[in-house]
KETOR-236433 format. One record per residue: residue in one letter; z, y, x of N, C-alpha, C in turn. Coordinates in steps of 0.02 Angstrom, whole numbers, plus 32768, in hexadecimal, padded with zeros to 4 digits. Last residue first. Example, Ala and Ser with C-alpha at 12.3 -4.5 7.8 and 13.67 -1.06 7.14 Angstrom:
<nulums>
   r   n_pz   n_py   n_px   ca_pz   ca_py   ca_px   c_pz   c_py   c_px
   S   8162   7F90   8282    8165    7FCB    82AC   818A   8002   8285
   A   8186   7EE4   8294    8186    7F1F    8267   8186   7F5B   8294
</nulums>
This chain:
<nulums>
   r   n_pz   n_py   n_px   ca_pz   ca_py   ca_px   c_pz   c_py   c_px
   L   7D83   7E52   81E0    7D7E    7E23    8198   7D44   7E41   816F
   K   7D43   7E94   8264    7D74    7E3D    8259   7D5F   7E29   822D
   E   7D06   7EEA   8273    7CFD    7ED2    828D   7D22   7E92   8277
   Q   7D4D   7F34   81E9    7D05    7F1A    81DE   7CE6   7EE5   8213
   L   7DE3   7F59   824E    7DCC    7F22    8202   7D95   7F0D   81EC
   Y   7D8F   7F89   8295    7DBA    7F68    82B3   7DA4   7F33   827D
   Q   7D87   8010   823C    7D4A    7FF4    8264   7D5E   7F9C   827F
   T   7DE4   8048   8217    7DDC    8022    81D6   7D90   8008   820D
   V   7E4D   8059   827B    7E5E    8014    8262   7E17   7FE9   8233
   T   7DB4   8090   8300    7E00    808B    82C2   7E18   8054   82A8
   K   7DD9   808E   83A6    7DBA    807C    837F   7DED   8079   8333
   N   7E0F   80A8   8427    7DEC    80DC    840A   7DB5   80B0   83D4
   K   7EA5   805A   8415    7E91    8098    8420   7E5B   80B5   8410
   L   7ED2   7FF1   83E8    7E8B    7FEA    83DA   7E70   8035   83FA
   A   7F5E   8018   83D8    7F49    7FE1    8408   7EEC   7FD9   840F
   R   7F6D   809B   8382    7F76    8085    83BD   7F5C   8050   83E9
   E   7F65   8048   831C    7F2C    8071    8327   7F3E   806F   8364
   L   7FB1   7FE2   830A    7F85    7FC7    830D   7F4B   7FFA   8320
   V   8039   8041   82F6    8027    800C    8347   7FE3   7FFD   833B
   L   8004   8074   827B    8015    80A0    82BE   7FF9   8076   82F6
   G   8038   7FF2   8236    7FDA    802B    823A   7FC5   8051   8274
   L   80B0   7FF1   824D    8073    7FC1    825A   8028   7FC8   826C
   L   80DD   8060   81F0    80D6    804F    8253   80B9   8020   8262
   Q   80BD   802F   8182    809A    806A    81A1   80A3   8081   81E3
   T   8109   7FC5   817F    80BC    7FB0    816E   80AB   8007   8197
   N   817F   7FFC   816A    8176    7FBF    819E   8112   7FD0   81AE
   G   8176   8047   80EC    8185    805E    8129   816B   8033   8163
   S   8172   800E   8085    8140    8019    808A   8135   8021   80DB
   V   8209   7F7D   807D    81E9    7FBB    8079   81A8   7FDD   80A4
   Y   8251   7EF9   8051    8222    7F05    8037   8214   7F5C   802F
   E   82C1   7EB2   80CA    82C9    7EDB    8095   8277   7F11   807C
   F   8330   7E49   811B    82F4    7E53    80F1   82F4   7E81   80C0
   Q   839C   7E64   8197    83A7    7E5F    814C   8350   7E7D   813B
   Q   83BE   7E66   822D    83E5    7E55    8208   83DD   7E4D   819B
   G   8337   7E8E   8271    8349    7E4B    826E   838D   7E37   8237
   P   8383   7F30   829C    835A    7EF9    82B4   835E   7EBA   8289
   G   8410   7F89   8283    83F5    7F5B    82A8   83B0   7F22   828C
   R   83FC   8001   81FF    8415    7FCA    8208   83F2   7FB2   825A
   K   83BD   8074   81E2    8402    806D    81C4   8424   803C   81DE
   L   8353   80DE   8237    8372    8089    8228   83AE   80AB   8227
   T   82C8   8152   824A    8322    8148    8254   831D   80FA   822F
   M   8243   81B2   8273    8259    8181    8227   8288   8172   824C
   K   81F9   821C   8288    8233    8228    827F   8244   81F9   8252
   A   8169   81EF   82B0    8192    81F6    82E8   81E7   820E   82DD
   I   8142   81E5   8242    815A    819D    8250   819A   81BF   828B
   A   811D   8278   8205    8139    823A    81EB   8170   8211   820A
   K   80B2   8279   827A    80F5    82A6    8277   811A   8281   824D
   R   8062   8219   8230    8074    820C    827A   80BA   8239   8290
   L   8034   824D   81A2    806A    8218    81BC   8079   8209   81FE
   N   802F   82E3   817A    8026    82D5    81B8   8051   829C   81B8
   T   8023   8300   80EB    7FEA    8308    810B   7FE7   8300   8164
   G   8079   82A9   806A    807C    82D9    80A7   8029   82D1   80BE
   Y   806D   8238   8006    8053    8280    7FD9   8061   82A7   8023
   Y   80A1   81C9   804B    8068    81BE    801B   803D   8201   8011
   F   8108   8200   80B3    80E6    81B4    80BF   80B3   81C4   8098
   T   816D   823A   8047    814B    8252    807E   811D   823D   809D
   A   8190   81D6   7FF2    8166    820C    7FD3   8148   822D   8013
   V   81C1   8160   8037    8198    815F    802D   815D   8191   8005
   E   8240   81BD   8061    820D    81B7    8095   81C7   819B   8078
   S   825B   8245   7FDB    825C    81FD    7FFF   822F   81FE   803D
   F   823D   82C4   7F9F    825D    82C2    7FEC   8265   8283   8012
   P   8221   82A8   7F1C    8200    82BD    7F5B   8205   82CA   7F96
   N   824D   821D   7EB9    8274    823D    7EE8   823F   8271   7F29
   V   81FC   819F   7E82    8213    81DD    7E5A   823A   8226   7E98
   Y   81E1   8145   7EE9    81B8    818A    7EDF   81C5   81B9   7EB5
   G   823F   80DE   7F50    824B    80F3    7EF8   820C   813B   7F19
   E   8264   80CA   7FCD    821E    8097    7FC3   8206   80BC   7F89
   R   82B1   8104   805F    82B9    8100    8010   8253   80E2   7FF5
   F   82CD   80BE   80FA    8284    80CE    80C7   82AC   80D3   809B
   K   82F5   8087   8191    8308    80CA    8156   82DB   80D6   812D
   I   82E7   7FFA   81CF    82E9    8035    81C6   82F4   805A   8185
   G   82F1   7F78   8205    8343    7F96    81E6   831C   7FCA   81DF
   S   82A1   7EF6   81E7    82A2    7F43    821C   82D6   7F47   8225
   T   8269   7EA9   81CB    82BD    7EA1    81BE   82B3   7EC4   8203
   M   81E4   7E9C   817F    8209    7EC3    8174   8256   7EBD   8160
   Q   818A   7E39   81CA    81BC    7E21    81B1   8207   7E58   8175
   L   8149   7E98   8228    813C    7E78    81EB   815B   7E3F   81D4
   L   81BF   7ED5   8248    819A    7F01    822B   8171   7ED4   8211
   H   81EF   7E67   82B1    8219    7E81    8285   81E0   7EC7   8252
   K   8176   7E61   82E7    818F    7E2A    82CF   81B9   7E51   82AD
   I   8183   7ECC   8356    8155    7EC5    8324   8155   7E9B   82F3
   T   8228   7F10   8369    81E3    7EE3    8382   81B1   7ED5   833E
   V   82B1   7F76   838E    8290    7F66    834A   8249   7F41   8375
   K   82EB   7F9E   83FD    82F5    7F4A    83ED   82CA   7F33   83AC
   E   82C3   8019   83FF    82B7    8000    843A   82B5   7F8F   842A
   F   82E2   8074   83AC    82CE    8050    838B   82AA   802B   83C6
   G   8332   810F   83B8    835F    80CD    83AE   8327   8078   839A
   N   82F3   8185   83BA    8309    816D    8388   832A   8119   8376
   K   82B4   818C   8436    82ED    81A2    8425   8303   81AA   83D4
   Q   8244   8119   8426    827B    810C    8452   82C5   812F   8436
   L   81DD   816B   83CD    822A    8121    83A7   8244   812B   83CF
   E   817D   8174   843B    81A3    81C1    8400   81DF   81A6   83DF
   P   813C   8100   8431    8158    811B    846F   8182   815C   8453
   L   80D4   8098   83FE    8109    80C5    83E1   8145   80FF   8411
   Y   80C5   802C   8450    808E    8054    8440   80B2   808D   8416
   A   8154   7FFF   8469    8121    7FFC    84B0   80DC   8010   849B
   T   819F   801B   83F7    81A5    802E    843C   8162   8039   846A
   V   81A8   7FAA   83D2    8168    7FD1    83B4   8162   7FFF   83D2
   P   81AA   7F0B   8443    81C5    7F36    8425   8191   7F74   8410
   E   8152   7E57   841F    813C    7EBE    8446   817C   7EC9   8430
   A   814C   7DF8   83F0    8191    7DFF    840B   81AB   7E4D   8424
   T   80EF   7DE1   83AD    80EB    7E0D    8393   8133   7E18   83AA
   S   8086   7E2C   844E    8086    7DE8    8413   80B6   7E03   83E7
   K   8007   7E82   848C    801F    7E30    84AC   803C   7DF0   8488
   I   7F73   7EAE   8445    7FC2    7EAE    8444   7FE1   7E79   8461
   L   7F00   7E9F   8464    7EF9    7ECD    8453   7F57   7ED3   8467
   G   7EF0   7E08   846F    7EFA    7E22    84AF   7EFE   7E68   84A2
   D   7EA6   7DDA   8404    7E6A    7E03    8422   7EA3   7E1A   8479
   A   7F0D   7DA8   83BE    7EEC    7D84    83CB   7EA6   7D9A   840A
   I   7F47   7E1B   83A9    7F7F    7E02    83D7   7F36   7DC2   83D9
   A   7EE5   7E5B   835C    7F01    7E70    837C   7F11   7E42   83A1
   C   7F0B   7DDD   82D5    7EB7    7DFE    82F8   7ED7   7E23   8350
   G   7F89   7E13   82BB    7F6F    7DD4    82C8   7F2C   7DCC   8302
   I   7F69   7E86   8271    7F9B    7E9B    82BE   7F7B   7E43   82D2
   L   7F03   7E85   8228    7EEE    7E80    824D   7F21   7E91   8297
   I   7F7D   7E30   81B9    7F33    7E01    81E3   7F21   7E29   822C
   S   7FA2   7EA2   81BC    7FD8    7E5B    81CC   7FAA   7E45   81F0
   T   7F77   7EF0   815F    7F65    7EF0    81A1   7F9E   7EBA   81CC
   V   7F59   7E9C   80F5    7F20    7E98    810A   7F38   7EAF   8166
   S   7FCB   7E95   80A9    7FC5    7E58    80D0   7F80   7E6B   8102
   K   7FD8   7F30   8096    7FFE    7F0A    80CD   7FE9   7EC0   80D1
   A   7F71   7F46   802B    7F7C    7F64    8080   7F8F   7F37   80A0
   M   7F9F   7F01   7FC9    7F72    7EDA    7FE1   7F78   7EEC   8023
   S   7FDB   7F73   7F86    7FFE    7F67    7FC0   7FD5   7F37   7FE9
   F   7F52   7FDA   7F64    7F9D    7FF3    7F7A   7FB5   7FB3   7F8E
   S   7EDC   7FE0   7F5F    7ED2    7FA3    7F71   7F3A   7F99   7F67
   P   7E87   8050   7ED2    7E9F    8028    7F0A   7ED1   7FF2   7F1C
   V   7DEF   800F   7E81    7E42    8015    7E7E   7E48   800B   7EBA
   I   7D5E   8027   7E27    7D89    8019    7E6B   7DCC   8040   7E70
   S   7CED   7F9E   7DCF    7D1F    7FEB    7DD4   7D3C   7FE7   7E25
   T   7CA4   7F27   7DD6    7C8F    7F57    7DFC   7CBB   7F9F   7E19
   K   7CF1   7ED0   7D72    7CEB    7EB9    7DA4   7CCF   7EF7   7DE5
   D   7D25   7F6F   7D05    7D14    7F37    7D17   7D18   7F19   7D47
   Y   7D83   7FE1   7C88    7D73    7FBD    7CC5   7D4B   7F84   7CCA
   G   7DB1   7FEF   7C16    7D6B    7FF9    7C24   7D55   7FF8   7C6A
   K   7E2C   7FB4   7BE5    7E16    7FF8    7BEA   7DE4   8008   7C2C
   F   7E06   7F22   7C40    7E25    7F32    7C1F   7E1C   7F6E   7C14
   Y   7DCF   7E77   7C74    7DCE    7EB2    7C88   7DEC   7EE6   7C39
   K   7DE7   7DBA   7CB1    7DF4    7DFA    7C73   7DE7   7E3F   7C84
   E   7DDE   7D36   7CE1    7DB5    7D6C    7CE7   7DB8   7D94   7CB4
   Y   7DEF   7C93   7D00    7DFC    7CC2    7CD9   7E01   7D0A   7CF4
   K   7DD1   7C2B   7D74    7DD8    7C10    7D31   7DEC   7C3F   7CF6
   I   7D69   7C37   7E07    7D7D    7C52    7DD2   7D9A   7C45   7D8E
   T   7D89   7BBC   7E8A    7D71    7BCE    7E5B   7DA0   7C0B   7E24
   D   7DD4   7BAB   7EEE    7D81    7BE0    7F04   7D6A   7BEA   7EB6
   N   7E4D   7B7B   7EC6    7E05    7B41    7EF8   7DE0   7B72   7EF6
   Q   7E66   7BEA   7E4A    7E73    7BA9    7E53   7E35   7B8F   7E8F
   I   7E8D   7C91   7E0A    7E55    7C72    7E2B   7E74   7C27   7E57
   I   7E87   7CF7   7D7E    7E98    7CC7    7D98   7E61   7C8A   7DB7
   L   7E9D   7D99   7D71    7E5C    7D7D    7D7E   7E84   7D3F   7D9F
   F   7E93   7E42   7D1E    7EA8    7E14    7D2E   7E7A   7DCD   7D2E
   A   7E8C   7EEE   7D21    7E5A    7EC1    7D27   7E90   7E8F   7D20
   V   7EED   7F4C   7CCF    7E97    7F6B    7CC9   7E62   7F22   7CE6
   T   7F74   7F5F   7C7E    7F40    7F34    7CBB   7EFD   7F54   7CAC
   K   7FDB   7F80   7C41    7F98    7FBD    7C4B   7F94   7FB2   7C83
   H   8027   7F3A   7BE8    8043    7F55    7C32   8014   7F68   7C4F
   A   7FCE   7F2F   7B72    8004    7F4E    7B6A   801F   7F6B   7BC2
   E   7F82   7ECC   7BAF    7F5F    7F17    7BA7   7F8A   7F4F   7B8D
   M   7FCA   7E59   7BB6    7F8F    7E86    7C09   7F92   7ECF   7BF6
   Y   7FF3   7E44   7B4F    800F    7E40    7B7B   7FFB   7E6A   7BC5
   S   7F54   7E1A   7B27    7F90    7E65    7B04   7FB4   7E76   7B32
   D   7F4B   7DB5   7B60    7F13    7DE6    7B67   7F31   7E24   7B3F
   F   7FB4   7D4D   7B37    7FA0    7D65    7B77   7F77   7DA9   7B6C
   P   8011   7D7E   7AAC    7FCB    7D53    7ABC   7FCE   7D80   7AF0
   I   80A2   7D4B   7AA7    8090    7D80    7AA4   8047   7D67   7AD4
   G   8117   7CF0   7A3F    80ED    7CF7    7A70   80B5   7D38   7A68
   T   81E8   7CED   7A2E    8189    7D07    7A25   817B   7CFA   7A4C
   G   8266   7D0C   7A5E    8236    7CC8    7A5B   81F5   7CD5   7A48
   D   8285   7D75   7A97    8296    7D68    7A54   8286   7D38   7A2D
   T   8233   7DA1   7AFC    8280    7D70    7B02   8298   7D67   7AD2
   A   819A   7D4A   7B03    81BC    7D62    7B04   821A   7D64   7AFA
   S   8112   7CF4   7B68    8164    7CDE    7B3E   818E   7D1E   7B47
   I   8078   7D01   7B58    80B1    7D06    7B89   80F1   7D0F   7B50
   N   800D   7C7C   7B2B    801D    7CA1    7B1F   8062   7CCA   7B50
   A   7F91   7C2C   7BAD    7FAD    7C3A    7B71   7FE6   7C7A   7B79
   P   7EF1   7C7B   7BD5    7F3F    7C65    7BF8   7F5E   7C69   7BA8
   T   7E64   7C5F   7B9D    7E82    7C9B    7BB0   7ED2   7C57   7BBB
   R   7DE6   7C0A   7C09    7E21    7C01    7BD7   7E30   7C4B   7BF3
   Q   7D37   7BEE   7C33    7D6D    7C0E    7C2C   7DA9   7C08   7BF0
   Q   7CBA   7B8B   7C45    7CEC    7B7C    7C16   7D39   7B98   7C2D
   A   7CA8   7B74   7CF0    7C7B    7B86    7C97   7CB0   7B98   7C58
   S   7CD8   7BE9   7D57    7CEC    7B9E    7D35   7CB3   7BA2   7CE4
   V   7C9A   7C16   7DDB    7CB7    7C2F    7D92   7CA4   7BF8   7D73
   H   7CAB   7C18   7E86    7C90    7BF4    7E4B   7CB2   7C13   7E11
   F   7C97   7CC4   7ECF    7CB3    7C7F    7EC1   7C88   7C62   7EA3
   S   7C46   7CC9   7F65    7C3A    7CD2    7F29   7C58   7CBC   7F16
   F   7C31   7D39   800D    7C48    7D07    7FD9   7C4C   7D11   7FA4
   K   7BAA   7D69   806F    7BD6    7D84    8017   7BE1   7D38   8027
   L   7B5A   7DB8   80EA    7B7A    7D7B    80D5   7BB2   7D80   8098
   S   7B66   7E53   810E    7B3E    7E37    80F5   7B20   7DF4   80C1
   D   7BFE   7E7F   80E2    7BCC    7E75    810A   7B96   7E58   80F4
   N   7C31   7F2C   80BA    7C1A    7EFE    80A6   7C07   7EDA   80D3
   H   7C6F   7FB6   8112    7C3B    7FA3    80E5   7C2D   7F66   80FB
   L   7CE8   8044   80E5    7CF1    8004    80FA   7CB5   7FD8   80D6
   T   7CFD   80EB   8100    7CDF    80BD    80DE   7CCB   8076   810C
   R   7D9C   8143   80F9    7D61    8132    812C   7D43   80EB   80F5
   A   7DD6   81C6   80A5    7DC9    8196    80A7   7D9A   817E   80CC
   P   7E46   8229   8046    7E1C    821F    8079   7E19   81D2   8093
   F   7E85   8225   7F99    7E86    8227    7FED   7E4F   821F   801F
   K   7E4D   8229   7F0E    7EA1    8255    7F33   7E91   824F   7F66
   K   7E33   81BB   7EEA    7E06    81F8    7EF3   7E37   821C   7F22
   Y   7E82   8141   7F0A    7E5C    814D    7F29   7E22   8184   7F23
   D   7EF0   8170   7E83    7EDA    8175    7ECA   7EC0   8174   7F0A
   K   7ECE   8119   7E16    7E8F    8141    7E1F   7EA0   815F   7E5D
   I   7F3D   80DC   7DFD    7EFA    80A2    7E18   7ED0   80C4   7E0F
   D   7FC3   8136   7E38    7FB4    8112    7E10   7F65   80E4   7E12
   A   8065   8177   7E5D    8026    816F    7E8A   8008   8153   7E35
   F   809B   8214   7E01    80A3    81CB    7E1E   806C   8198   7E2A
   N   804F   82C0   7E3C    809C    829D    7E26   8086   824B   7E32
   Y   8007   8310   7E6F    7FDB    82E3    7E4E   8030   8286   7E34
   F   804A   8392   7E6B    8009    8386    7E4E   7FF7   8332   7E31
   V   80DC   8361   7EA7    80CD    836D    7E5F   8090   8377   7E3B
   F   8093   8323   7F32    80BB    82F4    7F18   80CB   830E   7EB0
   R   8067   83AA   7F46    8042    8372    7F46   807A   8342   7F13
   S   80D7   83F1   7F51    80BC    83FF    7F34   8089   83DF   7F1C
   I   811D   83B7   7FC5    8145    83B2    7F8B   80F2   83DB   7F5E
   K   80C1   83BC   803F    80F3    834E    800F   80F4   838B   7FC6
   C   8061   8443   8021    8091    8421    8053   80AF   83E2   801C
   S   801E   84B2   8018    8007    845C    801C   801A   8443   8033
   G   8078   850E   7FAA    8035    8514    7FD3   802C   84D5   7FCB
   L   80FB   8548   7F94    80E9    8517    7FAF   80AE   8504   7FDF
   L   80DE   858D   7F28    8111    85A5    7F3E   810D   8569   7F6C
   G   806F   8551   7EC9    806C    85A3    7EE1   80A4   85B8   7F1D
   I   8091   84E5   7EBB    8056    84D7    7EDB   803B   8525   7F05
   S   810E   84F9   7E67    8106    84E2    7EA1   80D4   84D8   7ED9
   L   80BE   854D   7DF8    80F1    8572    7E27   8103   8544   7E6A
   A   807A   84E1   7DC9    805E    8528    7DD7   8098   8555   7E11
   A   80D6   8486   7DA8    80B1    8462    7DC7   8086   84B2   7DDD
   L   8122   84D1   7D4A    8147    84B7    7D84   810C   84B1   7DAF
   L   80BE   84DF   7CED    80D7    8519    7D0E   8107   8503   7D37
   L   80A5   846E   7CBC    8072    849B    7CDE   8095   84E7   7D13
   Y   810D   843E   7C71    8109    841D    7CB3   80C4   8444   7CC7
   P   812E   84C0   7C15    8158    849F    7C46   8138   8480   7C7C
   F   80BB   848C   7BD2    80AC    84CE    7BF6   80F5   84E0   7C21
   H   80AA   8421   7B55    809A    842B    7BAD   80A1   8459   7BE5
   R   80C8   8460   7AEB    8102    8433    7B1D   80E2   8418   7B52
   T   805B   84AE   7AAF    809E    84D4    7ADE   80C1   84A9   7B06
   K   7FC5   8498   7AD7    8007    8470    7AB9   801E   849A   7AF6
   M   7F3A   8521   7AA9    7F74    84F2    7AE0   7FB6   84D8   7ACB
</nulums>
C-alpha cells in the first residue's frame, strides 16, 4: 500500500462512516465533478429518433494552427488539447465537420456528461412549453409554479430572469466548498428540498451572474408545468 494516500482514504472512510449517505460523504467520496459522472447518478433513458441527421465530413481535414504561448512560441494544437485533458474536439462549419479528433482512448461512440449544455436544452424546452400553452410567458413569476419560494421573496423573480441569469439568487458556484449551494445541488439527494431553501442576495434584473441555480429552478418550473410527464419524455417528444 502506498502510505502517502492513507490520510485521504482515512478521511473518506471516516466521513462515510460518520455521515452515512449525506451530501458531505458523497462529496468526499466522489470529490470533484468529472467526465465519468454519468456513472454516479441515476438517469432516465432518452431514445433517439428513427430519423437521423448526419453532418457532412470534409474530405481534407486540417489540424488547426498552433496555439500561441505567452512566451511567443507555438504549441501544436493536438498537444495543447491533450495537455488540457480534452477527450474530444470538433470544428463544425455550415453542417460540415472540418476537424474531428479524440484523445485518451475516447471515440465518437464514447459517453460523456453534457454538463452545462443542459442549460441550453432546458431553455429550449421552456420555449416549447410556452408554445404549447403549458407556461403562459417568460414574464410569469416563478412562484406561479414554485409557490414554496414565496416565503423567500421570489414574487418578483420571473422565468425571464432565470433564462437571462439575472434572478439575483444566492448561489455559490464553487465545488471546492462542500457546504456551497452548487455542492448541495450536485451531490445532495433531495434537490426539491434544497430549492425550497433558496434565497436572494439582490433584487432581480439588476445584474447578470452565471450560476447553475437558475437552471435548476427552470428545471423544476418545467417539471411542474408538465405535470404528469417527465422532462425526459418532453425532451424526446420535442427534440
